[in-house]
GUVEX-385818 format. One record per residue (C-alpha): residue in three letters; x, y, z. Coordinates in pm, 1 decimal. Each point is the difference from the previous one (the first is absolute). Example, Ala and Ser with C-alpha at 12.3 -4.5 7.8 and 13.67 -1.06 7.14 Angstrom:
# GUVEX-385818
<site><r>ala</r><x>1230.0</x><y>-450.0</y><z>780.0</z></site>
<site><r>ser</r><x>137.0</x><y>344.0</y><z>-66.0</z></site>
***
This chain:
# GUVEX-385818
<site><r>met</r><x>-493.1</x><y>1791.3</y><z>-1261.7</z></site>
<site><r>ala</r><x>180.5</x><y>-318.3</y><z>-103.0</z></site>
<site><r>ser</r><x>-212.7</x><y>-313.1</y><z>11.5</z></site>
<site><r>lys</r><x>74.1</x><y>-276.1</y><z>247.3</z></site>
<site><r>thr</r><x>9.6</x><y>-374.0</y><z>-53.0</z></site>
<site><r>leu</r><x>-225.7</x><y>-189.8</y><z>237.7</z></site>
<site><r>trp</r><x>109.6</x><y>-336.1</y><z>138.6</z></site>
<site><r>tyr</r><x>-192.5</x><y>-249.9</y><z>207.4</z></site>
<site><r>gly</r><x>186.0</x><y>-128.6</y><z>305.4</z></site>
<site><r>cys</r><x>-47.1</x><y>-377.6</y><z>27.7</z></site>
<site><r>gln</r><x>113.3</x><y>-24.0</y><z>362.5</z></site>
<site><r>leu</r><x>-324.0</x><y>-160.3</y><z>121.3</z></site>
<site><r>leu</r><x>-54.0</x><y>-260.6</y><z>-271.9</z></site>
<site><r>gly</r><x>-20.5</x><y>-330.3</y><z>183.8</z></site>
<site><r>ser</r><x>-65.2</x><y>137.9</y><z>349.4</z></site>
<site><r>gln</r><x>-280.4</x><y>253.5</y><z>41.9</z></site>
<site><r>ile</r><x>-92.8</x><y>-55.2</y><z>-364.8</z></site>
<site><r>asn</r><x>-80.5</x><y>-358.6</y><z>-97.6</z></site>
<site><r>lys</r><x>84.2</x><y>-144.5</y><z>-341.0</z></site>
<site><r>arg</r><x>-339.6</x><y>62.5</y><z>-160.1</z></site>
<site><r>thr</r><x>-26.0</x><y>359.1</y><z>120.6</z></site>
<site><r>ser</r><x>362.1</x><y>55.9</y><z>-102.7</z></site>
<site><r>ser</r><x>-91.8</x><y>-81.6</y><z>-358.7</z></site>
<site><r>asp</r><x>-302.3</x><y>231.5</y><z>13.6</z></site>
<site><r>ile</r><x>207.4</x><y>286.9</y><z>139.9</z></site>
<site><r>leu</r><x>272.7</x><y>-44.3</y><z>-260.1</z></site>
<site><r>asp</r><x>-264.1</x><y>-6.0</y><z>-274.4</z></site>
<site><r>leu</r><x>-149.9</x><y>320.8</y><z>139.6</z></site>
<site><r>cys</r><x>343.5</x><y>158.4</y><z>-28.4</z></site>
<site><r>leu</r><x>18.1</x><y>-86.8</y><z>-368.6</z></site>
<site><r>asp</r><x>-352.8</x><y>132.4</y><z>-51.8</z></site>
<site><r>asn</r><x>121.1</x><y>333.9</y><z>140.1</z></site>
<site><r>asn</r><x>319.5</x><y>2.2</y><z>-208.4</z></site>
<site><r>val</r><x>225.6</x><y>-85.0</y><z>294.6</z></site>
<site><r>leu</r><x>254.3</x><y>-226.8</y><z>-167.2</z></site>
<site><r>his</r><x>285.7</x><y>15.8</y><z>252.1</z></site>
<site><r>phe</r><x>28.5</x><y>-231.8</y><z>300.5</z></site>
<site><r>asp</r><x>232.4</x><y>9.3</y><z>300.3</z></site>
<site><r>leu</r><x>101.4</x><y>-322.0</y><z>177.5</z></site>
<site><r>ala</r><x>277.2</x><y>-150.0</y><z>215.1</z></site>
<site><r>glu</r><x>125.7</x><y>-349.9</y><z>66.5</z></site>
<site><r>arg</r><x>-93.2</x><y>28.2</y><z>369.2</z></site>
<site><r>tyr</r><x>-364.1</x><y>99.7</y><z>-56.0</z></site>
<site><r>pro</r><x>-279.6</x><y>-32.1</y><z>107.7</z></site>
<site><r>phe</r><x>-24.6</x><y>221.9</y><z>306.8</z></site>
<site><r>pro</r><x>20.1</x><y>-79.1</y><z>284.8</z></site>
<site><r>glu</r><x>313.1</x><y>-183.7</y><z>-107.1</z></site>
<site><r>gln</r><x>63.3</x><y>-349.8</y><z>131.3</z></site>
<site><r>lys</r><x>204.4</x><y>-299.8</y><z>-109.1</z></site>
<site><r>glu</r><x>-302.0</x><y>-208.4</y><z>-99.1</z></site>
<site><r>thr</r><x>-128.0</x><y>253.1</y><z>-254.6</z></site>
<site><r>val</r><x>322.6</x><y>133.2</y><z>-152.5</z></site>
<site><r>gly</r><x>-45.1</x><y>37.5</y><z>-375.8</z></site>
<site><r>glu</r><x>-375.8</x><y>-55.4</y><z>4.2</z></site>
<site><r>ser</r><x>-80.0</x><y>345.3</y><z>-142.0</z></site>
<site><r>glu</r><x>234.0</x><y>-61.1</y><z>-293.4</z></site>
<site><r>lys</r><x>-156.6</x><y>-342.9</y><z>-62.4</z></site>
<site><r>ile</r><x>-354.4</x><y>138.8</y><z>-0.5</z></site>
<site><r>phe</r><x>102.2</x><y>281.8</y><z>-230.9</z></site>
<site><r>gly</r><x>186.9</x><y>-243.6</y><z>-225.1</z></site>
<site><r>thr</r><x>-309.8</x><y>-215.8</y><z>-39.3</z></site>
<site><r>trp</r><x>-205.3</x><y>307.3</y><z>-90.9</z></site>
<site><r>val</r><x>248.9</x><y>160.4</y><z>-239.6</z></site>
<site><r>lys</r><x>42.8</x><y>-325.0</y><z>-193.6</z></site>
<site><r>arg</r><x>-347.9</x><y>61.0</y><z>-144.3</z></site>
<site><r>lys</r><x>75.6</x><y>360.0</y><z>-99.3</z></site>
<site><r>glu</r><x>204.1</x><y>179.6</y><z>-265.2</z></site>
<site><r>arg</r><x>333.0</x><y>14.4</y><z>183.2</z></site>
<site><r>glu</r><x>152.3</x><y>264.7</y><z>-226.1</z></site>
<site><r>lys</r><x>-263.5</x><y>251.3</y><z>115.6</z></site>
<site><r>ile</r><x>62.2</x><y>-64.0</y><z>370.0</z></site>
<site><r>his</r><x>288.7</x><y>132.8</y><z>209.2</z></site>
<site><r>ile</r><x>128.1</x><y>-195.7</y><z>298.9</z></site>
<site><r>gly</r><x>225.2</x><y>117.2</y><z>279.8</z></site>
<site><r>thr</r><x>121.0</x><y>-234.6</y><z>272.7</z></site>
<site><r>lys</r><x>266.3</x><y>-5.2</y><z>270.0</z></site>
<site><r>val</r><x>263.9</x><y>-212.0</y><z>166.4</z></site>
<site><r>thr</r><x>4.3</x><y>22.1</y><z>380.3</z></site>
<site><r>gly</r><x>286.8</x><y>197.4</y><z>152.9</z></site>
<site><r>arg</r><x>218.8</x><y>-95.9</y><z>293.0</z></site>
<site><r>asn</r><x>-197.5</x><y>-229.6</y><z>229.4</z></site>
<site><r>ser</r><x>29.2</x><y>-281.4</y><z>251.6</z></site>
<site><r>glu</r><x>-335.5</x><y>-165.7</y><z>-67.1</z></site>
<site><r>gly</r><x>114.5</x><y>-313.0</y><z>-178.9</z></site>
<site><r>trp</r><x>-300.2</x><y>11.4</y><z>-234.0</z></site>
<site><r>phe</r><x>180.4</x><y>-8.1</y><z>-333.0</z></site>
<site><r>gly</r><x>227.3</x><y>-303.1</y><z>18.8</z></site>
<site><r>glu</r><x>368.2</x><y>-38.1</y><z>79.8</z></site>
<site><r>asp</r><x>232.7</x><y>300.2</y><z>-14.5</z></site>
<site><r>ala</r><x>-292.8</x><y>233.3</y><z>-65.0</z></site>
<site><r>glu</r><x>52.7</x><y>245.2</y><z>284.7</z></site>
<site><r>arg</r><x>220.6</x><y>241.3</y><z>-194.6</z></site>
<site><r>leu</r><x>-11.4</x><y>160.4</y><z>-344.4</z></site>
<site><r>thr</r><x>281.8</x><y>-201.8</y><z>-152.3</z></site>
<site><r>tyr</r><x>40.5</x><y>-49.7</y><z>-373.6</z></site>
<site><r>asn</r><x>-139.3</x><y>-353.2</y><z>19.9</z></site>
<site><r>arg</r><x>-290.0</x><y>101.6</y><z>225.1</z></site>
<site><r>ile</r><x>-115.3</x><y>271.5</y><z>-241.3</z></site>
<site><r>arg</r><x>40.1</x><y>-225.1</y><z>-304.0</z></site>
<site><r>thr</r><x>-199.6</x><y>-276.8</y><z>168.6</z></site>
<site><r>ala</r><x>-273.1</x><y>245.7</y><z>102.3</z></site>
<site><r>val</r><x>-37.3</x><y>121.1</y><z>-359.3</z></site>
<site><r>gln</r><x>-38.4</x><y>-356.4</y><z>-127.1</z></site>
<site><r>thr</r><x>-246.8</x><y>-93.4</y><z>272.7</z></site>
<site><r>ser</r><x>-218.0</x><y>305.9</y><z>-60.4</z></site>
<site><r>leu</r><x>-0.7</x><y>-60.9</y><z>-375.8</z></site>
<site><r>lys</r><x>-131.8</x><y>-350.5</y><z>61.1</z></site>
<site><r>arg</r><x>-269.0</x><y>107.8</y><z>246.7</z></site>
<site><r>leu</r><x>-112.6</x><y>284.5</y><z>-223.4</z></site>
<site><r>asn</r><x>-26.7</x><y>-219.4</y><z>-311.6</z></site>
<site><r>thr</r><x>202.9</x><y>245.1</y><z>-203.2</z></site>
<site><r>asp</r><x>324.7</x><y>17.7</y><z>-198.3</z></site>
<site><r>tyr</r><x>92.3</x><y>342.5</y><z>132.4</z></site>
<site><r>ile</r><x>-66.3</x><y>239.9</y><z>286.9</z></site>
<site><r>asp</r><x>-44.5</x><y>366.6</y><z>-87.9</z></site>
<site><r>ile</r><x>158.9</x><y>135.1</y><z>319.7</z></site>
<site><r>phe</r><x>195.5</x><y>-205.7</y><z>252.9</z></site>
<site><r>phe</r><x>52.1</x><y>170.9</y><z>335.7</z></site>
<site><r>leu</r><x>224.3</x><y>-50.3</y><z>298.6</z></site>
<site><r>his</r><x>-272.1</x><y>20.8</y><z>267.7</z></site>
<site><r>trp</r><x>235.2</x><y>155.8</y><z>254.4</z></site>
<site><r>pro</r><x>377.8</x><y>31.7</y><z>41.5</z></site>
<site><r>asp</r><x>243.4</x><y>-267.8</y><z>106.1</z></site>
<site><r>arg</r><x>141.8</x><y>257.7</y><z>239.3</z></site>
<site><r>phe</r><x>-139.4</x><y>71.8</y><z>344.0</z></site>
<site><r>thr</r><x>-107.7</x><y>360.2</y><z>-49.2</z></site>
<site><r>asn</r><x>-284.3</x><y>249.2</y><z>33.3</z></site>
<site><r>asn</r><x>-322.1</x><y>-149.9</y><z>-133.3</z></site>
<site><r>phe</r><x>-337.2</x><y>-120.4</y><z>122.5</z></site>
<site><r>gly</r><x>-28.5</x><y>282.4</y><z>251.6</z></site>
<site><r>arg</r><x>359.3</x><y>-0.6</y><z>127.5</z></site>
<site><r>phe</r><x>163.6</x><y>340.5</y><z>22.5</z></site>
<site><r>tyr</r><x>333.3</x><y>142.1</y><z>119.3</z></site>
<site><r>tyr</r><x>246.4</x><y>-230.2</y><z>-173.3</z></site>
<site><r>glu</r><x>248.0</x><y>-190.8</y><z>212.9</z></site>
<site><r>pro</r><x>273.1</x><y>-227.8</y><z>-138.5</z></site>
<site><r>glu</r><x>-151.6</x><y>-340.4</y><z>-56.9</z></site>
<site><r>pro</r><x>55.4</x><y>-276.8</y><z>258.5</z></site>
<site><r>asp</r><x>150.1</x><y>-214.4</y><z>-276.8</z></site>
<site><r>pro</r><x>234.4</x><y>233.4</y><z>-192.0</z></site>
<site><r>thr</r><x>16.1</x><y>-231.8</y><z>-301.3</z></site>
<site><r>phe</r><x>-257.5</x><y>-3.4</y><z>-276.0</z></site>
<site><r>ile</r><x>-20.6</x><y>-147.1</y><z>-347.6</z></site>
<site><r>thr</r><x>174.0</x><y>248.8</y><z>-225.4</z></site>
<site><r>phe</r><x>-197.7</x><y>220.6</y><z>-234.1</z></site>
<site><r>glu</r><x>212.3</x><y>-138.0</y><z>-282.7</z></site>
<site><r>glu</r><x>-111.6</x><y>-358.8</y><z>69.2</z></site>
<site><r>gln</r><x>-366.3</x><y>94.7</y><z>29.5</z></site>
<site><r>phe</r><x>6.7</x><y>210.7</y><z>-315.1</z></site>
<site><r>ser</r><x>182.9</x><y>-272.2</y><z>-191.3</z></site>
<site><r>ala</r><x>-285.7</x><y>-242.3</y><z>68.4</z></site>
<site><r>leu</r><x>-256.7</x><y>253.1</y><z>-119.2</z></site>
<site><r>ala</r><x>205.9</x><y>84.7</y><z>-309.0</z></site>
<site><r>thr</r><x>31.0</x><y>-369.3</y><z>-86.8</z></site>
<site><r>ala</r><x>-378.2</x><y>-43.8</y><z>19.8</z></site>
<site><r>tyr</r><x>-41.0</x><y>307.3</y><z>-221.0</z></site>
<site><r>glu</r><x>250.6</x><y>-123.9</y><z>-258.7</z></site>
<site><r>lys</r><x>-177.2</x><y>-336.4</y><z>-16.2</z></site>
<site><r>gly</r><x>-333.6</x><y>171.8</y><z>-62.0</z></site>
<site><r>glu</r><x>-146.7</x><y>-126.8</y><z>326.9</z></site>
<site><r>ile</r><x>-69.4</x><y>352.3</y><z>125.5</z></site>
<site><r>lys</r><x>-59.7</x><y>326.0</y><z>-188.2</z></site>
<site><r>ala</r><x>84.7</x><y>246.8</y><z>277.3</z></site>
<site><r>ile</r><x>133.3</x><y>2.4</y><z>355.0</z></site>
<site><r>gly</r><x>-140.1</x><y>156.8</y><z>312.8</z></site>
<site><r>leu</r><x>95.4</x><y>97.1</y><z>352.7</z></site>
<site><r>ala</r><x>-249.9</x><y>18.9</y><z>284.8</z></site>
<site><r>asn</r><x>49.6</x><y>130.3</y><z>354.3</z></site>
<site><r>glu</r><x>345.3</x><y>124.6</y><z>-96.8</z></site>
<site><r>thr</r><x>200.1</x><y>291.6</y><z>141.4</z></site>
<site><r>pro</r><x>150.0</x><y>287.8</y><z>-201.4</z></site>
<site><r>trp</r><x>349.5</x><y>-146.1</y><z>43.0</z></site>
<site><r>gly</r><x>-106.5</x><y>-343.5</y><z>-118.2</z></site>
<site><r>leu</r><x>-186.6</x><y>146.9</y><z>-296.0</z></site>
<site><r>met</r><x>303.4</x><y>200.9</y><z>-110.1</z></site>
<site><r>arg</r><x>224.7</x><y>-306.3</y><z>18.3</z></site>
<site><r>phe</r><x>-232.1</x><y>-194.5</y><z>-230.2</z></site>
<site><r>leu</r><x>-23.9</x><y>297.7</y><z>-235.4</z></site>
<site><r>glu</r><x>379.8</x><y>9.7</y><z>-25.8</z></site>
<site><r>leu</r><x>11.1</x><y>-367.2</y><z>-96.3</z></site>
<site><r>asn</r><x>-277.5</x><y>47.5</y><z>-254.8</z></site>
<site><r>arg</r><x>161.6</x><y>295.5</y><z>-180.4</z></site>
<site><r>thr</r><x>168.9</x><y>-212.0</y><z>-265.2</z></site>
<site><r>val</r><x>-274.4</x><y>-264.0</y><z>-23.0</z></site>
<site><r>gly</r><x>-300.7</x><y>230.5</y><z>-21.6</z></site>
<site><r>ile</r><x>-274.8</x><y>-228.3</y><z>128.0</z></site>
<site><r>lys</r><x>-317.5</x><y>190.0</y><z>82.3</z></site>
<site><r>leu</r><x>-12.9</x><y>34.8</y><z>378.0</z></site>
<site><r>tyr</r><x>-312.6</x><y>46.6</y><z>210.1</z></site>
<site><r>ile</r><x>-34.6</x><y>120.2</y><z>356.9</z></site>
<site><r>gln</r><x>-294.1</x><y>-116.6</y><z>212.4</z></site>
<site><r>glu</r><x>-86.9</x><y>160.1</y><z>333.1</z></site>
<site><r>pro</r><x>-305.1</x><y>74.2</y><z>216.1</z></site>
<site><r>tyr</r><x>-140.8</x><y>348.9</y><z>-49.3</z></site>
<site><r>ser</r><x>-314.9</x><y>173.3</y><z>115.9</z></site>
<site><r>leu</r><x>-131.4</x><y>320.0</y><z>150.6</z></site>
<site><r>leu</r><x>107.4</x><y>-142.8</y><z>336.9</z></site>
<site><r>asn</r><x>336.2</x><y>-138.2</y><z>-111.2</z></site>
<site><r>arg</r><x>228.9</x><y>230.6</y><z>-195.6</z></site>
<site><r>asn</r><x>332.8</x><y>-150.0</y><z>107.8</z></site>
<site><r>val</r><x>105.9</x><y>-32.1</y><z>-364.1</z></site>
<site><r>asp</r><x>-6.0</x><y>379.4</y><z>-30.0</z></site>
<site><r>ile</r><x>283.1</x><y>34.3</y><z>254.9</z></site>
<site><r>ala</r><x>280.4</x><y>-146.3</y><z>-212.2</z></site>
<site><r>leu</r><x>-102.7</x><y>-252.2</y><z>-266.1</z></site>
<site><r>lys</r><x>-210.0</x><y>255.2</y><z>-187.3</z></site>
<site><r>glu</r><x>301.4</x><y>198.8</y><z>-118.8</z></site>
<site><r>ile</r><x>171.4</x><y>-311.9</y><z>-133.7</z></site>
<site><r>ile</r><x>-317.2</x><y>-116.3</y><z>-174.8</z></site>
<site><r>ile</r><x>-44.2</x><y>336.1</y><z>-172.5</z></site>
<site><r>arg</r><x>363.7</x><y>69.1</y><z>-89.0</z></site>
<site><r>glu</r><x>67.7</x><y>-354.8</y><z>-119.1</z></site>
<site><r>gln</r><x>-339.0</x><y>-14.1</y><z>-177.4</z></site>
<site><r>leu</r><x>-93.0</x><y>-330.5</y><z>161.1</z></site>
<site><r>ala</r><x>-326.8</x><y>-187.2</y><z>-30.1</z></site>
<site><r>phe</r><x>-173.1</x><y>35.2</y><z>336.8</z></site>
<site><r>gln</r><x>-276.7</x><y>-225.9</y><z>128.9</z></site>
<site><r>val</r><x>-195.2</x><y>63.8</y><z>318.5</z></site>
<site><r>his</r><x>-222.0</x><y>-222.8</y><z>210.9</z></site>
<site><r>ser</r><x>-207.5</x><y>43.2</y><z>316.8</z></site>
<site><r>ile</r><x>-152.9</x><y>323.0</y><z>-130.9</z></site>
<site><r>phe</r><x>-293.1</x><y>-44.3</y><z>239.4</z></site>
<site><r>ala</r><x>229.1</x><y>-77.5</y><z>296.5</z></site>
<site><r>gly</r><x>-124.9</x><y>-350.4</y><z>64.7</z></site>
<site><r>gly</r><x>-361.2</x><y>107.0</y><z>-51.4</z></site>
<site><r>leu</r><x>20.8</x><y>288.9</y><z>245.1</z></site>
<site><r>leu</r><x>-59.8</x><y>256.7</y><z>-274.8</z></site>
<site><r>thr</r><x>-304.8</x><y>-178.7</y><z>-138.9</z></site>
<site><r>gly</r><x>-216.1</x><y>151.8</y><z>274.3</z></site>
<site><r>lys</r><x>-103.0</x><y>-331.1</y><z>157.8</z></site>
<site><r>tyr</r><x>183.2</x><y>64.1</y><z>328.1</z></site>
<site><r>lys</r><x>-63.7</x><y>245.9</y><z>280.4</z></site>
<site><r>leu</r><x>258.8</x><y>135.9</y><z>239.3</z></site>
<site><r>glu</r><x>-99.1</x><y>-94.7</y><z>355.9</z></site>
<site><r>asn</r><x>217.6</x><y>4.3</y><z>312.8</z></site>
<site><r>asn</r><x>323.8</x><y>30.7</y><z>-197.1</z></site>
<site><r>asp</r><x>-81.2</x><y>-297.6</y><z>-220.6</z></site>
<site><r>phe</r><x>-192.4</x><y>-66.8</y><z>-317.4</z></site>
<site><r>ala</r><x>-336.2</x><y>-172.4</y><z>41.4</z></site>
<site><r>gly</r><x>-148.2</x><y>-192.9</y><z>-289.6</z></site>
<site><r>ile</r><x>9.3</x><y>-335.2</y><z>-175.9</z></site>
<site><r>gly</r><x>293.3</x><y>-64.3</y><z>-229.7</z></site>
<site><r>arg</r><x>375.6</x><y>-47.6</y><z>-17.9</z></site>
<site><r>leu</r><x>73.3</x><y>255.0</y><z>273.0</z></site>
<site><r>ser</r><x>-212.5</x><y>-186.5</y><z>252.7</z></site>
<site><r>thr</r><x>79.5</x><y>-353.8</y><z>-116.7</z></site>
<site><r>phe</r><x>376.9</x><y>34.1</y><z>-37.6</z></site>
<site><r>lys</r><x>95.3</x><y>244.3</y><z>273.4</z></site>
<site><r>his</r><x>364.2</x><y>-105.2</y><z>18.4</z></site>
<site><r>gln</r><x>60.3</x><y>33.8</y><z>-373.2</z></site>
<site><r>thr</r><x>-171.7</x><y>341.5</y><z>-9.3</z></site>
<site><r>arg</r><x>152.5</x><y>143.5</y><z>317.6</z></site>
<site><r>lys</r><x>183.6</x><y>268.0</y><z>-200.7</z></site>
<site><r>leu</r><x>-337.9</x><y>170.1</y><z>-52.0</z></site>
<site><r>arg</r><x>-60.7</x><y>36.9</y><z>373.7</z></site>
<site><r>gln</r><x>219.9</x><y>300.4</y><z>58.5</z></site>
<site><r>lys</r><x>-73.3</x><y>346.0</y><z>130.5</z></site>
<site><r>asp</r><x>89.3</x><y>175.4</y><z>-324.9</z></site>
<site><r>ile</r><x>-220.8</x><y>-239.8</y><z>-199.9</z></site>
<site><r>phe</r><x>-294.3</x><y>66.9</y><z>232.4</z></site>
<site><r>gln</r><x>44.5</x><y>375.1</y><z>-42.5</z></site>
<site><r>arg</r><x>30.2</x><y>-11.9</y><z>-378.4</z></site>
<site><r>tyr</r><x>-298.8</x><y>-230.7</y><z>-26.4</z></site>
<site><r>lys</r><x>-208.6</x><y>250.8</y><z>199.5</z></site>
<site><r>leu</r><x>111.3</x><y>289.2</y><z>-219.2</z></site>
<site><r>ala</r><x>-66.4</x><y>-191.4</y><z>-322.6</z></site>
<site><r>ser</r><x>-346.2</x><y>-99.5</y><z>120.8</z></site>
<site><r>glu</r><x>-78.5</x><y>361.4</y><z>90.9</z></site>
<site><r>phe</r><x>112.5</x><y>118.7</y><z>-342.9</z></site>
<site><r>cys</r><x>-225.0</x><y>-250.6</y><z>-176.5</z></site>
<site><r>arg</r><x>-301.4</x><y>98.9</y><z>209.1</z></site>
<site><r>glu</r><x>64.9</x><y>368.6</y><z>-66.0</z></site>
<site><r>asn</r><x>22.6</x><y>-61.2</y><z>-375.9</z></site>
<site><r>asn</r><x>-278.9</x><y>-258.4</y><z>-18.6</z></site>
<site><r>val</r><x>219.6</x><y>-269.2</y><z>-156.4</z></site>
<site><r>ser</r><x>65.7</x><y>-357.5</y><z>107.3</z></site>
<site><r>leu</r><x>321.2</x><y>-84.2</y><z>181.5</z></site>
<site><r>met</r><x>65.8</x><y>-289.7</y><z>-236.3</z></site>
<site><r>glu</r><x>-36.7</x><y>209.6</y><z>-314.3</z></site>
<site><r>met</r><x>217.8</x><y>274.6</y><z>142.5</z></site>
<site><r>ala</r><x>269.5</x><y>-247.2</y><z>106.6</z></site>
<site><r>phe</r><x>7.6</x><y>-141.9</y><z>-353.5</z></site>
<site><r>ala</r><x>9.9</x><y>345.8</y><z>-157.0</z></site>
<site><r>tyr</r><x>286.6</x><y>102.4</y><z>227.7</z></site>
<site><r>val</r><x>224.6</x><y>-285.4</y><z>-114.1</z></site>
<site><r>tyr</r><x>-112.7</x><y>43.8</y><z>-360.3</z></site>
<site><r>ser</r><x>107.8</x><y>365.7</y><z>7.6</z></site>
<site><r>lys</r><x>366.4</x><y>-87.0</y><z>62.6</z></site>
<site><r>lys</r><x>172.9</x><y>31.4</y><z>-336.2</z></site>
<site><r>tyr</r><x>296.2</x><y>-222.7</y><z>85.6</z></site>
<site><r>ile</r><x>-226.4</x><y>-296.0</y><z>83.5</z></site>
<site><r>gly</r><x>-51.9</x><y>-215.8</y><z>-308.1</z></site>
<site><r>asp</r><x>-174.9</x><y>-312.7</y><z>124.7</z></site>
<site><r>ile</r><x>-264.5</x><y>-41.5</y><z>270.3</z></site>
<site><r>ile</r><x>-58.8</x><y>-343.8</y><z>151.5</z></site>
<site><r>leu</r><x>-354.0</x><y>-56.9</y><z>123.1</z></site>
<site><r>gly</r><x>-102.9</x><y>-245.7</y><z>267.6</z></site>
<site><r>ala</r><x>-348.1</x><y>-145.5</y><z>52.7</z></site>
<site><r>ser</r><x>-126.4</x><y>-321.8</y><z>157.0</z></site>
<site><r>thr</r><x>-352.6</x><y>1.9</y><z>-147.0</z></site>
<site><r>ile</r><x>-173.8</x><y>82.6</y><z>-326.5</z></site>
<site><r>glu</r><x>-187.3</x><y>281.8</y><z>174.0</z></site>
<site><r>gln</r><x>319.8</x><y>156.3</y><z>133.3</z></site>
<site><r>leu</r><x>161.0</x><y>-7.5</y><z>-342.4</z></site>
<site><r>gln</r><x>-308.3</x><y>152.4</y><z>-162.4</z></site>
<site><r>asn</r><x>7.3</x><y>279.9</y><z>258.3</z></site>
<site><r>ile</r><x>366.8</x><y>62.4</y><z>-74.8</z></site>
<site><r>phe</r><x>-68.2</x><y>21.2</y><z>-372.8</z></site>
<site><r>gly</r><x>-282.6</x><y>241.0</y><z>78.3</z></site>
<site><r>ala</r><x>235.3</x><y>218.1</y><z>202.1</z></site>
<site><r>tyr</r><x>253.2</x><y>-11.2</y><z>-281.7</z></site>
<site><r>ser</r><x>-258.1</x><y>120.4</y><z>-252.3</z></site>
<site><r>arg</r><x>-47.8</x><y>316.6</y><z>206.9</z></site>
<site><r>thr</r><x>368.5</x><y>60.2</y><z>72.8</z></site>
<site><r>his</r><x>47.2</x><y>249.8</y><z>-283.9</z></site>
<site><r>phe</r><x>-269.1</x><y>228.1</y><z>145.4</z></site>
<site><r>leu</r><x>171.1</x><y>21.8</y><z>340.4</z></site>
<site><r>thr</r><x>365.1</x><y>62.7</y><z>-81.0</z></site>
<site><r>asn</r><x>-56.5</x><y>375.2</y><z>29.7</z></site>
<site><r>leu</r><x>-58.1</x><y>-55.9</y><z>373.9</z></site>
<site><r>thr</r><x>312.4</x><y>-203.3</y><z>70.8</z></site>
<site><r>lys</r><x>230.7</x><y>293.5</y><z>71.5</z></site>
<site><r>asp</r><x>-243.5</x><y>139.0</y><z>257.4</z></site>
<site><r>leu</r><x>-36.2</x><y>-348.1</y><z>148.7</z></site>
<site><r>glu</r><x>375.2</x><y>-36.4</y><z>40.6</z></site>
<site><r>glu</r><x>27.0</x><y>340.7</y><z>165.3</z></site>
<site><r>lys</r><x>-278.3</x><y>-99.5</y><z>240.4</z></site>
<site><r>val</r><x>150.3</x><y>-337.2</y><z>92.3</z></site>
<site><r>tyr</r><x>362.1</x><y>117.4</y><z>6.0</z></site>
<site><r>pro</r><x>-4.4</x><y>350.6</y><z>148.2</z></site>
<site><r>thr</r><x>339.7</x><y>145.0</y><z>82.3</z></site>
<site><r>asn</r><x>-62.7</x><y>-22.3</y><z>375.7</z></site>
<site><r>ile</r><x>-26.1</x><y>-383.6</y><z>0.7</z></site>
***
């Protein structure tokens, strides 16, 4: 089975994780040969105007003391928004907006280049963040793919970025960017949530990723902590202390009937096979050949150590993943 590249998701640096602990966690990553780090200009979570860019600043302070050439950094420019957090004319993915975002992130990160620069979500109003059943957008105009790609290509040509990425994108949007990139040939990454409880990528994006041989990153492999085993299903809700209980609005996508059912089936499978839910959830994602990079999230040293422990046992559990999938996704559901 092809090896995966592990990334650490820096979404909580500067919010749940203070500056000192941030440095300790990032050092622990290096100690465990995790050299790839995922950020975004709008982090930390929960996002708010007062803390925009703080995660990048904290990371930039830390990485300045390290060997930059051994470390890989991915960050993102915010998609279409009406928040007013990023200065004037920053609500759409125009050429100037993307170019400014690249420069700003470079400065915060204390680096001369960014390994992967992502569009965090599309400029179009489309299906993402839990929206389904596409309807024509309320505002039929959007910044053209050509303009967005031109800004990314300029940053690439100037050596400011080494690769480009798309997150929370649709199959149509992905294909449009691929068309524009045919003659340029910049390495293109896709980043999406994926877990035992969320296989939306398998519906349509998976075929494009495989046929176009794209680099595919996944995050949320433990479904917001649900698959770590620290929650219990009670009265059609998840009881426990963590993101699901603290940020109920942001995690509402996990409170659905099909999620409840799959969670029950996965838990039963783990009890029957005497394995931990967390280890099995990791092994399941690891078993998918078309997934290249796995982004890990942890808010404490202990959590990250537990994740590394689960990872060390992943290879011994991949023989169970097919049976797990058949249990959680039987044909009658």
